[in-house]
C-alpha positions in Angstrom: -5.2 1.1 -2.7 -4.6 3.6 0.4 -2.0 6.1 0.8 -0.1 3.5 2.9 -0.3 0.8 0.2 3.4 -0.3 -1.0 1.8 -1.1 -4.5 0.6 2.5 -4.7 3.8 3.9 -3.7 5.9 1.9 -6.4 3.4 2.7 -8.9 3.8 6.4 -8.2 7.6 6.2 -8.2 7.4 4.1 -11.3 5.0 6.4 -13.1 7.0 9.5 -12.1 10.2 8.1 -13.4 8.5 7.1 -16.4 7.2 10.6 -17.1 10.5 12.1 -15.9 12.3 9.9 -18.5 9.9 10.4 -21.1 10.2 14.4 -20.8 13.7 14.4 -20.8 13.7 12.1 -23.8 11.3 14.5 -25.7 13.6 17.3 -24.4 16.7 15.6 -26.0 14.8 14.7 -29.1 13.6 18.3 -29.7 17.2 19.4 -29.3 18.6 17.1 -31.7 16.0 17.6 -34.2 16.8 21.4 -33.8 20.6 20.9 -34.5 19.8 18.5 -37.2 17.8 21.1 -39.0 20.2 23.8 -38.2 23.3 21.4 -39.8 20.9 21.2 -43.0 20.2 24.9 -43.2 23.8 25.3 -42.7 24.3 22.7 -45.7 21.7 24.7 -47.9 23.2 28.2 -47.1 26.7 26.9 -48.3 25.3 25.6 -51.4 23.7 29.1 -52.2 27.0 30.7 -51.2 28.7 28.8 -53.8 26.0 29.3 -56.3 26.4 33.2 -55.8 30.2 33.1 -55.8 30.0 31.4 -59.2 27.5 33.9 -60.5 29.7 36.8 -59.9 31.2 38.5 -63.0 32.2 41.7 -64.4 30.3 43.9 -66.9 32.2 44.1 -70.1 30.5 47.3 -70.8 30.2 49.0 -67.6 33.1 47.3 -65.6 30.6 46.9 -62.4 30.5 43.9 -60.8 27.1 42.0 -61.0 25.5 38.6 -60.2 24.8 37.2 -63.6 23.1 33.9 -62.4 20.9 34.0 -59.2 20.3 30.9 -57.0 17.8 28.9 -58.0 15.3 29.1 -55.0 12.4 31.0 -55.8 12.0 32.6 -52.4 14.9 34.8 -53.1 12.6 36.7 -55.5 9.6 36.9 -53.1 10.0 40.2 -50.8 10.7 39.5 -47.3 10.4 36.0 -47.8 12.8 35.0 -45.0 15.5 33.8 -47.5 18.2 36.5 -48.4 21.4 36.7 -50.2 23.8 40.0 -50.2 27.3 40.5 -51.9 29.3 43.7 -50.3 32.2 45.1 -51.9 33.8 48.9 -52.0 30.9 50.1 -50.1 28.7 48.6 -52.7 25.9 45.9 -52.0 24.2 43.8 -54.2 21.4 41.9 -52.6 18.4 39.6 -53.2 15.1 41.1 -54.4 13.8 39.6 -51.3 15.5 41.9 -49.1 13.5 44.7 -50.9 15.5 48.1 -49.5 16.9 46.3 -46.4 20.5 45.4 -46.0 21.9 42.7 -43.5 24.1 44.4 -41.0 27.1 42.0 -40.9 29.4 42.6 -37.9 32.7 44.2 -38.7 34.8 41.1 -38.6 38.0 39.9 -40.4 37.5 37.5 -42.3 40.2 34.9 -43.8 39.5 34.1 -47.3 37.4 31.5 -48.2 36.5 31.0 -44.3 33.1 30.5 -43.1 31.4 32.8 -40.2 28.1 32.0 -38.7 25.9 34.6 -37.2 22.6 35.2 -35.9 21.5 38.8 -36.9 18.2 40.6 -36.9 16.4 40.8 -40.1 14.1 43.0 -41.9 11.0 42.2 -40.0 13.0 41.8 -36.6 13.1 38.4 -36.7 16.3 36.3 -36.0 18.2 35.2 -39.1 20.8 32.3 -39.3 23.6 34.0 -41.4 26.6 32.5 -43.5 29.2 34.7 -44.9 32.4 34.0 -46.5 35.2 36.5 -47.9 36.1 35.5 -51.3 38.8 37.2 -53.7 37.6 37.1 -57.3 39.7 36.2 -60.2 41.3 38.8 -62.4 38.5 38.2 -64.9 35.7 39.0 -62.4 37.6 42.1 -61.3 39.9 40.5 -58.6 38.6 42.4 -55.7 37.3 41.0 -52.4 33.9 40.6 -51.6 31.6 39.3 -48.6 29.1 37.1 -49.6 26.2 36.3 -47.3 23.2 34.1 -47.3 20.7 34.2 -44.5 17.2 32.4 -43.7 14.6 33.2 -40.9 15.3 31.0 -37.9 11.4 31.3 -37.4 11.0 28.6 -39.9 13.4 26.3 -38.0 11.8 26.8 -34.7 8.3 26.2 -36.2 9.6 22.7 -37.7 10.9 22.0 -34.4 7.7 23.0 -32.6 6.0 21.0 -35.4 8.1 18.1 -34.9 7.3 18.1 -30.7 3.8 18.3 -31.3 3.8 15.4 -33.8 5.8 13.3 -31.0 3.4 14.1 -28.3 0.8 11.4 -28.8 3.3 9.0 -29.5 4.8 9.9 -26.0 1.5 9.5 -24.3 1.0 6.2 -25.6 4.2 5.0 -24.8 3.8 6.6 -21.2 0.6 4.5 -20.8 2.1 1.6 -21.9 5.2 1.6 -19.9 3.1 2.6 -16.7 0.7 -0.7 -17.2 3.8 -2.4 -17.7 5.2 -1.0 -14.4 1.7 -2.1 -13.0 2.1 -5.5 -14.3 5.7 -5.8 -13.0 4.6 -4.6 -9.4 2.0 -7.0 -9.2 4.0 -9.9 -10.3 6.8 -8.6 -7.7 4.5 -8.3 -4.7 2.9 -11.5 -5.4 5.0 -13.4 -3.0 3.7 -11.3 -0.1 0.3 -12.6 -0.8 1.7 -16.0 -0.5 3.4 -14.9 2.8 -0.1 -13.6 4.2 -1.5 -16.8 3.0 0.9 -18.9 4.9 0.6 -16.8 8.2 -3.2 -17.4 8.1 -2.4 -21.2 7.6 0.2 -21.0 10.8 -2.7 -18.8 12.7 -5.1 -21.7 12.3 -2.7 -24.7 12.7 0.5 -23.9 14.9 2.3 -26.7 13.4 2.1 -25.3 9.9 5.3 -23.6 8.5 6.1 -21.2 5.7 8.6 -23.4 3.7 10.5 -22.3 0.8 8.1 -23.7 -2.1 6.5 -21.2 -4.1 8.8 -18.4 -2.9 11.7 -16.5 -5.1 15.1 -17.0 -4.0 15.3 -13.6 -2.3 12.2 -14.7 -0.1 13.4 -18.1 0.7 16.1 -17.2 3.5 13.6 -15.0 5.0 10.9 -18.0 5.1 13.5 -20.2 6.7 14.1 -18.0 9.4 10.8 -17.1 10.2 10.1 -21.2 10.3 13.0 -21.4 12.8 11.8 -18.6 14.8 8.2 -20.0 15.1 9.6 -23.3 15.9 11.8 -22.0 18.7 9.0 -19.7 20.2 6.5 -22.7 20.2 9.1 -24.9 21.9 9.5 -22.2 24.6 5.8 -21.5 24.8 5.0 -25.4 25.3 7.7 -25.6 28.3 6.6 -22.5 29.9 2.7 -23.7 29.8 3.7 -27.2 30.9 5.7 -26.0 33.9 2.4 -23.7 34.8 0.2 -26.9 34.3 2.4 -29.1 36.3 2.4 -26.6 39.0 -1.3 -25.9 39.0 -1.8 -29.7 39.1 0.8 -30.0 41.8 -1.3 -27.2 43.8 -4.6 -28.7 43.4 -4.2 -32.0 45.3 -3.0 -30.2 48.5 -5.8 -27.7 48.0 -8.5 -30.6 48.2 -6.7 -31.6 51.2 -6.9 -28.4 52.8 -10.8 -28.1 52.0 -11.1 -31.7 53.9 -9.5 -30.3 56.7 -11.8 -27.2 56.9 -14.7 -29.8 57.4 -12.8 -31.5 60.5 -12.3 -28.0 62.0 -15.8 -27.2 61.6 -16.6 -30.6 63.2 -13.9 -29.3 66.2 -16.2 -26.2 66.7 -13.4 -23.9 65.2 -16.0 -22.3 62.8 -14.2 -18.9 62.3 -10.9 -20.6 61.5 -12.6 -22.8 59.3 -14.1 -20.3 57.1 -10.9 -18.4 56.8 -9.1 -21.4 55.5 -11.9 -22.0 53.2 -12.0 -18.5 51.6 -8.3 -18.7 50.9 -8.4 -22.4 49.6 -11.1 -21.3 47.1 -9.2 -18.1 46.0 -6.2 -20.6 45.6 -8.3 -23.0 43.6 -9.6 -20.3 41.3 -6.2 -19.2 40.4 -5.2 -23.0 40.0 -8.1 -23.4 37.6 -7.1 -20.5 35.6 -3.7 -21.6 35.2 -5.0 -24.8 34.2 -7.2 -23.2 31.4 -4.2 -21.3 30.2 -2.2 -24.5 30.0 -5.1 -26.4 27.9 -5.1 -23.6 25.5 -1.7 -24.2 24.3 -2.5 -27.6 23.1 -5.3 -26.4 20.7 -4.2 -27.1 17.2 -6.5 -24.4 15.4 -8.5 -27.2 13.6 -10.6 -28.3 16.5 -14.7 -28.1 15.8 -17.3 -27.4 18.5 -21.3 -27.5 18.2 -22.6 -24.4 20.0 -26.0 -26.0 21.0 -24.1 -29.0 22.4 -21.8 -26.7 24.6 -24.8 -24.4 25.6 -26.9 -27.7 26.9 -23.8 -29.0 28.4 -23.1 -25.7 30.4 -27.2 -25.0 31.2 -27.4 -28.7 32.8 -25.1 -27.6 35.4 -25.9 -24.0 35.8 -29.5 -24.4 36.0 -29.0 -26.8 39.0 -27.4 -24.0 41.0 -29.7 -22.1 43.7 -29.3 -18.7 41.4 -29.8 -20.6 38.0 -32.8 -22.7 39.0 -34.7 -19.5 39.7 -34.4 -18.1 36.2 -36.2 -18.5 32.9 -33.5 -19.7 30.4 -34.5 -18.5 27.0 -32.4 -20.4 24.0 -32.4 -19.3 20.3 -28.9 -21.3 19.3 -28.9 -23.0 16.1 -28.4 -26.5 16.3 -26.2 -26.9 13.3 -23.8 -23.8 14.2 -20.3 -25.4 14.5 -17.5 -23.2 15.1 -13.6 -23.5 15.5 -12.7 -24.2 18.8 -11.9 -26.7 21.3 -14.9 -28.0 23.0 -13.7 -27.9 26.5 -12.6 -24.2 25.8 -16.0 -23.4 24.6 -17.7 -25.0 27.6 -15.2 -23.1 29.6 -16.0 -19.6 28.1 -19.9 -20.1 28.1 -19.5 -21.3 31.8 -17.8 -18.4 33.1 -20.5 -16.1 31.1 -23.6 -18.2 31.9 -22.8 -18.5 35.5 -22.0 -14.7 35.8 -25.2 -13.8 34.1 -27.1 -16.4 36.4 -25.4 -14.8 39.4 -26.7 -11.3 38.5 -29.9 -11.8 36.7 -33.1 -10.8 38.3 -35.7 -13.2 36.6 -34.2 -14.1 33.0 -31.2 -15.0 30.9 -31.4 -15.5 27.1 -28.6 -17.1 25.0 -28.8 -17.1 21.1 -26.7 -17.2 18.1 -26.0 -14.5 15.6 -24.3 -15.0 11.9 -22.1 -12.3 11.2 -19.9 -13.0 7.8 -17.7 -15.9 8.6 -18.2 -15.7 12.3 -21.0 -16.8 14.7 -21.6 -14.5 18.0 -22.9 -16.1 21.0 -24.9 -13.3 22.9 -25.8 -13.9 26.7 -28.0 -11.3 27.8 -29.2 -11.0 31.8 -31.7 -8.5 33.2 -29.7 -7.9 36.3 -28.0 -4.5 37.2 -25.2 -4.5 34.8 -22.1 -2.8 34.7 -21.6 1.2 34.0 -20.3 1.8 30.9 -17.2 3.4 31.9 -16.0 0.4 33.9 -16.5 -2.1 31.0 -13.0 -1.5 29.2 -11.5 -2.1 32.7 -13.2 -5.2 33.2 -11.9 -6.6 30.2 -8.3 -5.8 30.8 -6.0 -8.9 31.1 -5.4 -9.6 34.8 -8.4 -7.9 36.5 -9.7 -10.0 39.4 -12.9 -10.4 41.0 -11.7 -9.2 44.4 -10.5 -5.7 42.8 -13.5 -4.9 40.8 -15.7 -2.4 42.2 -18.8 -3.9 40.1 -18.3 -7.5 41.2 -17.1 -8.6 37.6 -13.8 -10.5 38.0 -11.5 -13.6 37.2 -14.1 -15.5 34.8 -14.2 -12.5 32.3 -10.4 -12.7 32.1 -10.4 -16.3 31.0 -13.0 -15.7 28.6 -11.0 -12.8 26.8 -8.2 -15.4 26.8 -9.6 -18.1 25.1 -11.4 -15.7 22.5 -7.9 -14.3 21.6 -6.4 -18.0 21.5 -8.7 -18.8 18.9 -9.0 -15.9 17.1 -12.3 -14.6 18.4 -13.6 -11.5 20.0 -15.3 -10.9 23.4 -17.1 -7.8 24.3 -19.6 -6.5 27.1 -22.7 -4.5 26.0 -24.6 -2.4 28.6 -28.4 -2.7 28.5 -31.1 -1.0 30.2 -31.3 -3.2 32.4 -28.9 -5.9 32.3 -25.8 -6.7 30.3 -25.0 -8.5 27.3 -21.8 -10.5 26.6 -20.8 -11.2 23.1 -18.4 -14.0 22.4 -17.7 -14.5 18.6 -15.6 -17.3 16.7 -15.0 -18.2 13.3 -17.8 -20.4 11.9 -17.6 -23.8 10.0 -19.9 -24.6 6.9 -21.0 -21.1 6.3 -24.0 -19.1 7.4 -25.9 -21.0 9.9 -29.6 -20.8 10.3 -31.9 -19.6 12.8 -32.1 -21.6 15.9 -35.4 -22.8 17.7 -36.5 -21.1 20.7 -36.4 -23.2 24.0 -37.4 -22.5 27.3 -36.0 -24.2 30.3 -36.6 -23.6 34.3 
């Protein structure tokens, strides 16, 4: 997955959302646990206050107030244990052994009798103490005075318990995060599966223009889009067929008058009007090339994507014509073409492309032209090399641009290359020119049928 991957973006967004949700959940659970522990501590301190108040009594001999029954928790007897109690009255203080020589510094607030006040006070070891205090009026038997009773516990214990809870919860949160991220990956994979089906349908439409998306196998959210695309494809195909049919009709309509015009050239020569005959013949041949190009374009519109051609048969068919021309007859033709190499292209389109390339090579070669096939994955490349002057490397890109014509090119490469380029694009192939020293190589690559072909046999034709 790359940075531009939709799956990666969805997974990152999902993972971040999961981690953020778990972090918020962990924070919330920790706060809830802390508050729960605080409530439990408040309850425990309230019990201690009740025990302390019930244990207060007046000494029968001295009349002094004393605690006859201490709370049962042993931490009250351990110095600086973190659990303390204190009773204050008339500038006197009764305190637990755990306070040692220290006193709880209670705030100077007025307490209603029986009301509980809650404070966080500094302790003997400078720790925070959660303190619960109550003002109590004792019974006449206990002296009848008003006392402030307080019980305190170190918040360090509460915070330590909360911290331990958070650390104990961490492994489970990590496992939960991994599980949720894995579930998100499965969800994204299943959710994006219709896009894979769309790509398969597009590939099928590319190979067969009559194929359509349909609605089978698509979820309800994708079905309207598939129907709209089918409607668009049908409409565009109808328009293209009409436009190319009109272009083909126009080209066929011009072809006959051009033949008549070329016949008149001979009569002009017979009449001795050679200059006029040459001018008319030049214009007629130029127009004829344009007509042939439009006919080739119109023929490409009829391709179904399921046509099959044998490369060796197409090469032999073209060579039988080119080798009889004055330029082709003087050359050595070296063929290294697999007889079983079949490709996805109409035989006439393949012959048209090879005809332009082999004729161009024969016109510029000095002594030799080679034609061979190369297997490259699911494609077969037809490579045609000549030992002519070639084309400057900075002119190759210009030569392959759509619309470049022979009479507009400084290097002499013209209309035939544009036709080859259009044929390659129409059948999902590629076409490129490669400069050699000396000469030029033309590579026409097209999709193969039947897997990887074997290397062909070498044949020399004169």
